BALOBA-1460 file (C-alpha; in Angstrom, 3 decimals):
// residues 353
<rec num="1" residu="m" x="169.639" y="216.001" z="84.533"/>
<rec num="2" residu="d" x="171.831" y="214.639" z="81.755"/>
<rec num="3" residu="s" x="171.478" y="211.126" z="80.349"/>
<rec num="4" residu="t" x="174.523" y="209.778" z="82.211"/>
<rec num="5" residu="a" x="173.208" y="210.878" z="85.598"/>
<rec num="6" residu="r" x="169.736" y="209.571" z="84.790"/>
<rec num="7" residu="k" x="171.147" y="206.193" z="83.776"/>
<rec num="8" residu="w" x="173.282" y="205.729" z="86.901"/>
<rec num="9" residu="i" x="170.731" y="207.010" z="89.402"/>
<rec num="10" residu="g" x="167.973" y="205.025" z="87.680"/>
<rec num="11" residu="t" x="170.049" y="201.835" z="87.823"/>
<rec num="12" residu="w" x="170.838" y="202.464" z="91.501"/>
<rec num="13" residu="l" x="167.140" y="202.859" z="92.311"/>
<rec num="14" residu="l" x="166.232" y="199.789" z="90.250"/>
<rec num="15" residu="i" x="168.763" y="197.720" z="92.201"/>
<rec num="16" residu="g" x="167.166" y="199.133" z="95.355"/>
<rec num="17" residu="c" x="163.745" y="197.922" z="94.184"/>
<rec num="18" residu="v" x="165.085" y="194.415" z="93.642"/>
<rec num="19" residu="m" x="166.825" y="194.388" z="97.031"/>
<rec num="20" residu="v" x="163.761" y="195.576" z="98.936"/>
<rec num="21" residu="f" x="161.657" y="193.030" z="97.007"/>
<rec num="22" residu="f" x="164.043" y="190.271" z="98.096"/>
<rec num="23" residu="q" x="164.157" y="191.551" z="101.687"/>
<rec num="24" residu="v" x="160.373" y="191.372" z="101.986"/>
<rec num="25" residu="m" x="160.531" y="187.802" z="100.672"/>
<rec num="26" residu="v" x="163.158" y="186.852" z="103.250"/>
<rec num="27" residu="g" x="161.062" y="188.555" z="105.914"/>
<rec num="28" residu="g" x="158.137" y="186.364" z="104.896"/>
<rec num="29" residu="v" x="160.223" y="183.210" z="105.242"/>
<rec num="30" residu="t" x="161.523" y="184.432" z="108.605"/>
<rec num="31" residu="r" x="157.999" y="185.019" z="109.851"/>
<rec num="32" residu="l" x="156.478" y="181.784" z="108.538"/>
<rec num="33" residu="t" x="159.320" y="179.588" z="109.824"/>
<rec num="34" residu="e" x="158.952" y="181.282" z="113.242"/>
<rec num="35" residu="s" x="162.595" y="182.358" z="113.116"/>
<rec num="36" residu="g" x="162.144" y="185.981" z="114.158"/>
<rec num="37" residu="l" x="162.912" y="185.522" z="117.848"/>
<rec num="38" residu="s" x="166.013" y="183.359" z="117.414"/>
<rec num="39" residu="i" x="168.331" y="186.367" z="117.892"/>
<rec num="40" residu="t" x="167.456" y="187.897" z="121.233"/>
<rec num="41" residu="e" x="169.742" y="190.941" z="121.100"/>
<rec num="42" residu="w" x="170.034" y="193.956" z="118.847"/>
<rec num="43" residu="k" x="173.651" y="194.640" z="117.947"/>
<rec num="44" residu="p" x="173.702" y="196.866" z="114.849"/>
<rec num="45" residu="i" x="177.508" y="196.683" z="114.551"/>
<rec num="46" residu="k" x="178.659" y="193.504" z="116.322"/>
<rec num="47" residu="g" x="175.679" y="191.597" z="114.970"/>
<rec num="48" residu="i" x="177.140" y="191.701" z="111.463"/>
<rec num="49" residu="v" x="179.337" y="188.713" z="112.333"/>
<rec num="50" residu="p" x="177.413" y="185.484" z="113.091"/>
<rec num="51" residu="p" x="178.645" y="182.814" z="115.525"/>
<rec num="52" residu="t" x="181.852" y="181.325" z="114.148"/>
<rec num="53" residu="n" x="182.519" y="178.432" z="116.493"/>
<rec num="54" residu="e" x="180.697" y="175.934" z="118.671"/>
<rec num="55" residu="q" x="181.176" y="177.987" z="121.821"/>
<rec num="56" residu="e" x="179.550" y="181.053" z="120.279"/>
<rec num="57" residu="w" x="176.705" y="178.955" z="118.871"/>
<rec num="58" residu="n" x="176.023" y="177.438" z="122.281"/>
<rec num="59" residu="a" x="176.005" y="180.907" z="123.855"/>
<rec num="60" residu="e" x="173.397" y="182.097" z="121.321"/>
<rec num="61" residu="f" x="171.357" y="178.961" z="121.876"/>
<rec num="62" residu="e" x="171.430" y="179.449" z="125.661"/>
<rec num="63" residu="r" x="170.088" y="182.987" z="125.224"/>
<rec num="64" residu="y" x="167.265" y="181.652" z="123.077"/>
<rec num="65" residu="k" x="166.444" y="179.061" z="125.753"/>
<rec num="66" residu="t" x="165.603" y="181.855" z="128.212"/>
<rec num="67" residu="i" x="162.630" y="183.172" z="126.210"/>
<rec num="68" residu="a" x="159.041" y="181.938" z="126.343"/>
<rec num="69" residu="q" x="158.986" y="180.661" z="122.756"/>
<rec num="70" residu="y" x="161.633" y="178.047" z="123.490"/>
<rec num="71" residu="q" x="160.248" y="177.143" z="126.905"/>
<rec num="72" residu="t" x="156.688" y="176.780" z="125.596"/>
<rec num="73" residu="i" x="156.822" y="175.319" z="122.091"/>
<rec num="74" residu="n" x="160.454" y="174.562" z="121.192"/>
<rec num="75" residu="q" x="161.725" y="172.893" z="124.341"/>
<rec num="76" residu="g" x="164.086" y="170.094" z="123.394"/>
<rec num="77" residu="m" x="165.087" y="171.739" z="120.122"/>
<rec num="78" residu="l" x="168.462" y="170.562" z="118.844"/>
<rec num="79" residu="l" x="171.317" y="172.962" z="118.157"/>
<rec num="80" residu="s" x="171.124" y="172.059" z="114.458"/>
<rec num="81" residu="e" x="167.436" y="173.062" z="114.417"/>
<rec num="82" residu="f" x="168.252" y="176.316" z="116.165"/>
<rec num="83" residu="k" x="170.898" y="177.091" z="113.555"/>
<rec num="84" residu="w" x="168.232" y="176.807" z="110.847"/>
<rec num="85" residu="i" x="165.892" y="179.403" z="112.358"/>
<rec num="86" residu="y" x="168.871" y="181.554" z="113.363"/>
<rec num="87" residu="f" x="170.000" y="181.628" z="109.719"/>
<rec num="88" residu="w" x="166.790" y="183.241" z="108.489"/>
<rec num="89" residu="e" x="166.696" y="185.934" z="111.159"/>
<rec num="90" residu="y" x="170.420" y="186.628" z="110.730"/>
<rec num="91" residu="f" x="170.133" y="186.800" z="106.947"/>
<rec num="92" residu="h" x="167.128" y="189.129" z="107.213"/>
<rec num="93" residu="r" x="169.147" y="191.502" z="109.414"/>
<rec num="94" residu="f" x="172.297" y="191.136" z="107.311"/>
<rec num="95" residu="w" x="170.443" y="191.982" z="104.116"/>
<rec num="96" residu="a" x="168.998" y="195.092" z="105.781"/>
<rec num="97" residu="r" x="172.516" y="196.255" z="106.669"/>
<rec num="98" residu="f" x="173.760" y="195.415" z="103.176"/>
<rec num="99" residu="m" x="170.959" y="197.489" z="101.665"/>
<rec num="100" residu="g" x="172.053" y="200.397" z="103.826"/>
<rec num="101" residu="f" x="175.498" y="200.323" z="102.218"/>
<rec num="102" residu="v" x="174.087" y="199.870" z="98.708"/>
<rec num="103" residu="f" x="171.875" y="202.912" z="99.170"/>
<rec num="104" residu="a" x="174.329" y="205.136" z="101.074"/>
<rec num="105" residu="i" x="177.594" y="204.710" z="99.142"/>
<rec num="106" residu="p" x="176.254" y="205.441" z="95.619"/>
<rec num="107" residu="f" x="174.153" y="208.261" z="97.098"/>
<rec num="108" residu="a" x="177.335" y="209.888" z="98.440"/>
<rec num="109" residu="f" x="178.996" y="209.434" z="95.057"/>
<rec num="110" residu="f" x="176.076" y="211.038" z="93.229"/>
<rec num="111" residu="l" x="176.201" y="213.947" z="95.659"/>
<rec num="112" residu="y" x="179.904" y="214.356" z="94.936"/>
<rec num="113" residu="k" x="179.179" y="214.363" z="91.191"/>
<rec num="114" residu="k" x="176.348" y="216.892" z="91.760"/>
<rec num="115" residu="w" x="173.946" y="214.729" z="89.790"/>
<rec num="116" residu="f" x="170.952" y="215.321" z="92.048"/>
<rec num="117" residu="t" x="168.584" y="218.136" z="91.202"/>
<rec num="118" residu="k" x="166.921" y="219.831" z="94.159"/>
<rec num="119" residu="d" x="163.624" y="218.181" z="93.242"/>
<rec num="120" residu="l" x="165.099" y="214.682" z="93.053"/>
<rec num="121" residu="m" x="167.042" y="215.189" z="96.276"/>
<rec num="122" residu="q" x="163.808" y="216.027" z="98.107"/>
<rec num="123" residu="k" x="162.265" y="212.836" z="96.743"/>
<rec num="124" residu="t" x="165.272" y="210.638" z="97.599"/>
<rec num="125" residu="i" x="165.931" y="211.645" z="101.217"/>
<rec num="126" residu="p" x="162.689" y="209.970" z="102.457"/>
<rec num="127" residu="l" x="164.103" y="206.592" z="101.383"/>
<rec num="128" residu="f" x="166.764" y="206.783" z="104.097"/>
<rec num="129" residu="v" x="164.357" y="208.005" z="106.776"/>
<rec num="130" residu="w" x="161.854" y="205.320" z="105.799"/>
<rec num="131" residu="g" x="164.485" y="202.577" z="105.883"/>
<rec num="132" residu="g" x="165.695" y="203.702" z="109.299"/>
<rec num="133" residu="v" x="162.163" y="203.688" z="110.697"/>
<rec num="134" residu="i" x="161.615" y="200.149" z="109.385"/>
<rec num="135" residu="g" x="164.851" y="198.946" z="110.994"/>
<rec num="136" residu="v" x="164.061" y="200.485" z="114.378"/>
<rec num="137" residu="y" x="160.497" y="199.242" z="114.288"/>
<rec num="138" residu="g" x="161.774" y="195.777" z="113.400"/>
<rec num="139" residu="w" x="163.636" y="195.663" z="116.717"/>
<rec num="140" residu="i" x="160.588" y="197.020" z="118.582"/>
<rec num="141" residu="m" x="158.640" y="194.175" z="116.977"/>
<rec num="142" residu="v" x="161.178" y="191.550" z="118.080"/>
<rec num="143" residu="r" x="161.321" y="192.946" z="121.631"/>
<rec num="144" residu="s" x="157.548" y="192.683" z="121.910"/>
<rec num="145" residu="g" x="157.747" y="189.066" z="120.781"/>
<rec num="146" residu="l" x="160.425" y="188.178" z="123.310"/>
<rec num="147" residu="r" x="157.853" y="188.746" z="126.051"/>
<rec num="148" residu="g" x="155.639" y="185.956" z="124.703"/>
<rec num="149" residu="m" x="155.608" y="182.931" z="122.401"/>
<rec num="150" residu="y" x="155.292" y="184.885" z="119.153"/>
<rec num="151" residu="v" x="155.582" y="188.393" z="117.787"/>
<rec num="152" residu="p" x="152.180" y="190.124" z="118.204"/>
<rec num="153" residu="p" x="150.233" y="190.130" z="114.896"/>
<rec num="154" residu="i" x="149.738" y="193.893" z="114.983"/>
<rec num="155" residu="h" x="153.506" y="194.487" z="115.061"/>
<rec num="156" residu="l" x="154.121" y="192.009" z="112.250"/>
<rec num="157" residu="s" x="151.488" y="193.766" z="110.189"/>
<rec num="158" residu="i" x="152.831" y="197.275" z="110.767"/>
<rec num="159" residu="h" x="156.375" y="196.144" z="109.922"/>
<rec num="160" residu="l" x="155.114" y="194.532" z="106.707"/>
<rec num="161" residu="l" x="153.066" y="197.605" z="105.784"/>
<rec num="162" residu="l" x="156.073" y="199.897" z="106.267"/>
<rec num="163" residu="a" x="158.211" y="197.662" z="104.038"/>
<rec num="164" residu="m" x="155.543" y="197.386" z="101.335"/>
<rec num="165" residu="s" x="154.963" y="201.143" z="101.303"/>
<rec num="166" residu="l" x="158.708" y="201.756" z="100.961"/>
<rec num="167" residu="f" x="158.767" y="199.333" z="98.037"/>
<rec num="168" residu="g" x="155.834" y="201.107" z="96.385"/>
<rec num="169" residu="y" x="157.448" y="204.523" z="96.757"/>
<rec num="170" residu="l" x="160.750" y="203.182" z="95.443"/>
<rec num="171" residu="v" x="159.004" y="201.778" z="92.354"/>
<rec num="172" residu="w" x="157.413" y="205.176" z="91.712"/>
<rec num="173" residu="l" x="160.722" y="207.020" z="92.183"/>
<rec num="174" residu="t" x="162.547" y="204.590" z="89.884"/>
<rec num="175" residu="t" x="159.928" y="205.084" z="87.184"/>
<rec num="176" residu="y" x="160.119" y="208.837" z="87.747"/>
<rec num="177" residu="v" x="163.853" y="208.870" z="87.090"/>
<rec num="178" residu="w" x="163.921" y="206.427" z="84.170"/>
<rec num="179" residu="l" x="161.046" y="207.863" z="82.163"/>
<rec num="180" residu="g" x="161.439" y="211.509" z="83.062"/>
<rec num="181" residu="v" x="158.475" y="212.511" z="80.910"/>
<rec num="182" residu="s" x="155.002" y="211.283" z="81.690"/>
<rec num="183" residu="a" x="152.913" y="210.912" z="78.543"/>
<rec num="184" residu="t" x="149.495" y="211.018" z="80.146"/>
<rec num="185" residu="t" x="146.296" y="210.978" z="78.193"/>
<rec num="186" residu="a" x="144.265" y="209.098" z="80.796"/>
<rec num="187" residu="i" x="140.946" y="210.465" z="82.002"/>
<rec num="188" residu="s" x="141.750" y="212.270" z="85.246"/>
<rec num="189" residu="k" x="138.642" y="211.136" z="87.130"/>
<rec num="190" residu="y" x="139.911" y="207.552" z="87.048"/>
<rec num="191" residu="k" x="143.173" y="208.584" z="88.667"/>
<rec num="192" residu="n" x="141.191" y="209.079" z="91.878"/>
<rec num="193" residu="l" x="139.784" y="205.568" z="91.535"/>
<rec num="194" residu="l" x="143.313" y="204.243" z="91.132"/>
<rec num="195" residu="w" x="144.309" y="206.019" z="94.354"/>
<rec num="196" residu="v" x="141.360" y="204.366" z="96.106"/>
<rec num="197" residu="m" x="142.464" y="200.976" z="94.775"/>
<rec num="198" residu="l" x="146.050" y="201.536" z="95.893"/>
<rec num="199" residu="v" x="145.033" y="202.647" z="99.390"/>
<rec num="200" residu="l" x="142.684" y="199.676" z="99.639"/>
<rec num="201" residu="l" x="145.511" y="197.383" z="98.548"/>
<rec num="202" residu="f" x="147.741" y="198.660" z="101.365"/>
<rec num="203" residu="v" x="144.858" y="198.170" z="103.808"/>
<rec num="204" residu="q" x="144.638" y="194.624" z="102.470"/>
<rec num="205" residu="v" x="148.373" y="194.148" z="103.067"/>
<rec num="206" residu="f" x="147.798" y="195.211" z="106.668"/>
<rec num="207" residu="f" x="144.951" y="192.686" z="106.992"/>
<rec num="208" residu="g" x="147.195" y="190.037" z="105.435"/>
<rec num="209" residu="g" x="149.850" y="190.650" z="108.067"/>
<rec num="210" residu="i" x="147.252" y="190.143" z="110.789"/>
<rec num="211" residu="v" x="146.002" y="186.960" z="109.091"/>
<rec num="212" residu="s" x="149.557" y="185.625" z="109.005"/>
<rec num="213" residu="g" x="150.376" y="186.652" z="112.577"/>
<rec num="214" residu="m" x="147.178" y="185.083" z="113.939"/>
<rec num="215" residu="k" x="147.644" y="181.929" z="111.811"/>
<rec num="216" residu="a" x="144.055" y="182.562" z="110.750"/>
<rec num="217" residu="g" x="144.280" y="180.142" z="107.838"/>
<rec num="218" residu="l" x="144.248" y="177.249" z="110.314"/>
<rec num="219" residu="a" x="140.751" y="178.245" z="111.473"/>
<rec num="220" residu="a" x="139.202" y="177.793" z="108.009"/>
<rec num="221" residu="n" x="141.000" y="176.355" z="105.005"/>
<rec num="222" residu="d" x="138.179" y="175.926" z="102.506"/>
<rec num="223" residu="w" x="137.217" y="178.191" z="99.607"/>
<rec num="224" residu="p" x="135.009" y="179.901" z="98.409"/>
<rec num="225" residu="l" x="133.115" y="179.153" z="101.628"/>
<rec num="226" residu="i" x="134.483" y="179.641" z="105.153"/>
<rec num="227" residu="n" x="134.003" y="176.410" z="107.081"/>
<rec num="228" residu="g" x="131.185" y="175.569" z="104.679"/>
<rec num="229" residu="q" x="129.393" y="178.911" z="104.991"/>
<rec num="230" residu="l" x="129.299" y="182.042" z="102.885"/>
<rec num="231" residu="i" x="129.067" y="184.210" z="106.011"/>
<rec num="232" residu="p" x="130.296" y="182.106" z="108.944"/>
<rec num="233" residu="d" x="127.939" y="181.762" z="111.941"/>
<rec num="234" residu="t" x="130.971" y="182.162" z="114.169"/>
<rec num="235" residu="l" x="130.843" y="185.922" z="113.681"/>
<rec num="236" residu="w" x="127.664" y="186.252" z="115.746"/>
<rec num="237" residu="q" x="127.573" y="183.014" z="117.702"/>
<rec num="238" residu="l" x="130.823" y="183.747" z="119.563"/>
<rec num="239" residu="s" x="131.624" y="186.879" z="121.513"/>
<rec num="240" residu="p" x="133.856" y="189.341" z="119.623"/>
<rec num="241" residu="n" x="137.393" y="189.263" z="120.952"/>
<rec num="242" residu="s" x="140.259" y="191.456" z="119.794"/>
<rec num="243" residu="s" x="142.972" y="189.969" z="122.021"/>
<rec num="244" residu="g" x="144.375" y="187.872" z="119.179"/>
<rec num="245" residu="f" x="145.159" y="191.002" z="117.155"/>
<rec num="246" residu="t" x="147.509" y="192.496" z="119.718"/>
<rec num="247" residu="q" x="148.963" y="189.292" z="121.169"/>
<rec num="248" residu="y" x="149.001" y="185.854" z="119.559"/>
<rec num="249" residu="n" x="146.192" y="183.747" z="120.995"/>
<rec num="250" residu="a" x="145.547" y="180.274" z="119.594"/>
<rec num="251" residu="q" x="142.160" y="180.240" z="121.355"/>
<rec num="252" residu="d" x="140.859" y="183.356" z="119.598"/>
<rec num="253" residu="f" x="138.698" y="181.497" z="117.069"/>
<rec num="254" residu="w" x="136.341" y="184.444" z="116.542"/>
<rec num="255" residu="g" x="139.227" y="186.779" z="115.718"/>
<rec num="256" residu="r" x="140.739" y="184.324" z="113.240"/>
<rec num="257" residu="i" x="137.465" y="183.847" z="111.393"/>
<rec num="258" residu="f" x="136.689" y="187.568" z="111.454"/>
<rec num="259" residu="i" x="140.017" y="188.695" z="110.022"/>
<rec num="260" residu="q" x="139.940" y="185.987" z="107.366"/>
<rec num="261" residu="f" x="136.392" y="186.990" z="106.377"/>
<rec num="262" residu="v" x="137.463" y="190.654" z="106.123"/>
<rec num="263" residu="h" x="140.618" y="189.748" z="104.172"/>
<rec num="264" residu="r" x="138.668" y="187.666" z="101.661"/>
<rec num="265" residu="s" x="135.906" y="190.277" z="101.282"/>
<rec num="266" residu="t" x="138.433" y="193.050" z="100.668"/>
<rec num="267" residu="a" x="140.136" y="190.872" z="98.038"/>
<rec num="268" residu="y" x="136.874" y="190.491" z="96.116"/>
<rec num="269" residu="i" x="136.347" y="194.259" z="96.183"/>
<rec num="270" residu="i" x="139.868" y="194.906" z="94.891"/>
<rec num="271" residu="v" x="139.499" y="192.373" z="92.068"/>
<rec num="272" residu="g" x="136.197" y="193.952" z="91.017"/>
<rec num="273" residu="l" x="137.614" y="197.488" z="91.096"/>
<rec num="274" residu="v" x="140.697" y="196.473" z="89.094"/>
<rec num="275" residu="f" x="138.610" y="194.958" z="86.309"/>
<rec num="276" residu="f" x="136.304" y="197.993" z="86.253"/>
<rec num="277" residu="f" x="139.315" y="200.321" z="86.108"/>
<rec num="278" residu="w" x="140.937" y="198.281" z="83.350"/>
<rec num="279" residu="w" x="137.759" y="198.243" z="81.258"/>
<rec num="280" residu="k" x="137.326" y="202.014" z="81.518"/>
<rec num="281" residu="n" x="140.993" y="202.853" z="80.874"/>
<rec num="282" residu="r" x="142.294" y="200.144" z="78.582"/>
<rec num="283" residu="n" x="142.525" y="202.656" z="75.708"/>
<rec num="284" residu="a" x="142.984" y="205.834" z="77.742"/>
<rec num="285" residu="v" x="146.798" y="205.882" z="77.823"/>
<rec num="286" residu="t" x="148.590" y="206.148" z="74.495"/>
<rec num="287" residu="s" x="152.164" y="205.519" z="75.630"/>
<rec num="288" residu="s" x="153.324" y="201.923" z="75.160"/>
<rec num="289" residu="t" x="154.591" y="201.607" z="78.732"/>
<rec num="290" residu="g" x="151.382" y="203.029" z="80.219"/>
<rec num="291" residu="k" x="149.216" y="200.761" z="78.085"/>
<rec num="292" residu="l" x="151.288" y="197.742" z="79.143"/>
<rec num="293" residu="g" x="150.868" y="198.671" z="82.800"/>
<rec num="294" residu="i" x="147.080" y="198.971" z="82.525"/>
<rec num="295" residu="n" x="146.727" y="195.719" z="80.577"/>
<rec num="296" residu="l" x="148.819" y="193.862" z="83.155"/>
<rec num="297" residu="l" x="146.524" y="194.856" z="86.041"/>
<rec num="298" residu="p" x="143.896" y="192.110" z="85.485"/>
<rec num="299" residu="l" x="146.692" y="189.531" z="85.271"/>
<rec num="300" residu="t" x="148.495" y="190.609" z="88.450"/>
<rec num="301" residu="v" x="145.320" y="190.897" z="90.525"/>
<rec num="302" residu="c" x="144.083" y="187.475" z="89.370"/>
<rec num="303" residu="l" x="147.482" y="185.936" z="90.010"/>
<rec num="304" residu="q" x="147.476" y="187.334" z="93.544"/>
<rec num="305" residu="a" x="143.930" y="186.111" z="94.198"/>
<rec num="306" residu="i" x="144.731" y="182.599" z="92.932"/>
<rec num="307" residu="i" x="147.871" y="182.386" z="95.073"/>
<rec num="308" residu="g" x="145.777" y="183.508" z="98.054"/>
<rec num="309" residu="i" x="143.324" y="180.681" z="97.428"/>
<rec num="310" residu="f" x="146.136" y="178.121" z="97.175"/>
<rec num="311" residu="t" x="147.592" y="179.480" z="100.405"/>
<rec num="312" residu="v" x="144.394" y="179.114" z="102.416"/>
<rec num="313" residu="v" x="143.439" y="175.656" z="101.133"/>
<rec num="314" residu="n" x="146.931" y="174.382" z="101.991"/>
<rec num="315" residu="c" x="146.704" y="175.566" z="105.610"/>
<rec num="316" residu="v" x="146.463" y="172.040" z="106.966"/>
<rec num="317" residu="g" x="148.138" y="171.700" z="110.370"/>
<rec num="318" residu="h" x="150.577" y="174.501" z="109.566"/>
<rec num="319" residu="i" x="150.876" y="177.611" z="107.416"/>
<rec num="320" residu="p" x="152.480" y="176.662" z="104.055"/>
<rec num="321" residu="v" x="155.713" y="178.643" z="103.832"/>
<rec num="322" residu="f" x="156.009" y="178.413" z="100.039"/>
<rec num="323" residu="y" x="152.500" y="179.657" z="99.285"/>
<rec num="324" residu="g" x="152.613" y="182.223" z="102.078"/>
<rec num="325" residu="v" x="155.781" y="183.815" z="100.698"/>
<rec num="326" residu="l" x="154.473" y="183.564" z="97.134"/>
<rec num="327" residu="h" x="151.311" y="185.383" z="98.235"/>
<rec num="328" residu="q" x="153.484" y="188.173" z="99.609"/>
<rec num="329" residu="v" x="155.398" y="188.309" z="96.325"/>
<rec num="330" residu="g" x="152.100" y="188.602" z="94.465"/>
<rec num="331" residu="a" x="151.141" y="191.575" z="96.627"/>
<rec num="332" residu="m" x="154.411" y="193.340" z="95.761"/>
<rec num="333" residu="l" x="153.885" y="192.734" z="92.037"/>
<rec num="334" residu="l" x="150.368" y="194.155" z="92.261"/>
<rec num="335" residu="i" x="151.608" y="197.195" z="94.203"/>
<rec num="336" residu="a" x="154.353" y="197.784" z="91.616"/>
<rec num="337" residu="n" x="151.831" y="197.457" z="88.803"/>
<rec num="338" residu="m" x="149.393" y="199.949" z="90.358"/>
<rec num="339" residu="v" x="152.158" y="202.444" z="91.168"/>
<rec num="340" residu="f" x="153.483" y="202.183" z="87.605"/>
<rec num="341" residu="v" x="150.032" y="202.904" z="86.189"/>
<rec num="342" residu="l" x="149.539" y="205.758" z="88.649"/>
<rec num="343" residu="f" x="152.714" y="207.370" z="87.343"/>
<rec num="344" residu="h" x="151.283" y="207.348" z="83.830"/>
<rec num="345" residu="m" x="148.038" y="208.910" z="85.028"/>
<rec num="346" residu="q" x="149.731" y="211.911" z="86.624"/>
<rec num="347" residu="q" x="148.438" y="215.019" z="84.915"/>
<rec num="348" residu="k" x="151.872" y="216.499" z="84.253"/>
<rec num="349" residu="s" x="153.631" y="216.748" z="80.945"/>
<rec num="350" residu="t" x="157.162" y="216.966" z="82.334"/>
<rec num="351" residu="l" x="158.773" y="215.688" z="85.509"/>
<rec num="352" residu="a" x="161.440" y="217.875" z="87.044"/>
<rec num="353" residu="v" x="164.409" y="215.541" z="87.010"/>
């Protein structure tokens, strides 16, 4: 691949990273403001245009009034309040469509210019399949929520995990194109540890989605203890109940405490592993970019942990939207950091782009 092709394709992928990053942020706001069920229909084409007059707004509002969320918790909502939650769900869907154009049109142009090598083409096609799966699953998620008051936590978590994994892969592919050559002098045995850390981080993202969907922070908002205990008595004093994982249940106190305990415990393990990895590999990579990536790991993992603490202690009466979204942003930064380091630990001297 010549330098011109590398520059344009690399810039395209970098823009894609930023757009997916922003989309996950908007998705977090949509979830935490309980806006996700405000649009009750899936219209991939017609849905591009929002209501443009009072009659259309009233029609949308009347459709929302037929679902359980309105009838149970939002009865009496004003049209102006509905417009606010509608905005976030609409913008989340609009941005997804916009990303489709941003990915597809330059891709077609690059194909026309014959800038893709066979290897890079094989690595790029999954982006479109992945994005399509996320979009379809997003509607499956909304449909499941329309049957109750909220979207089931398990669906929220899977949707989030799919988006985060797409972001991680996109970061790797962008790095792959921009750097082209991987100057790796890292000890190979620690690459396996990095894979363990990355997999554990995605498991933690999944747990985080469940925590958010269950509003688990409202069950215990102190730290470092959980309701004043290191290991909460609730875990064995109450009967285990998994109903809150598959369908929102405000009465599932055991489930909320359990998932929060697991989420916190996994966070401590990740922080410990990151510091161990950093200590063992801080001088293992000689390239300036690889060294920067490794030295940033302790900072990004601590930043994410601190934001998590602020999020939980501010869960007083409601889930704090600002800290909740910021916590999600921290997770994306940590994923990007780990993926970037993983690239530099690949035991290959040249990448076929």
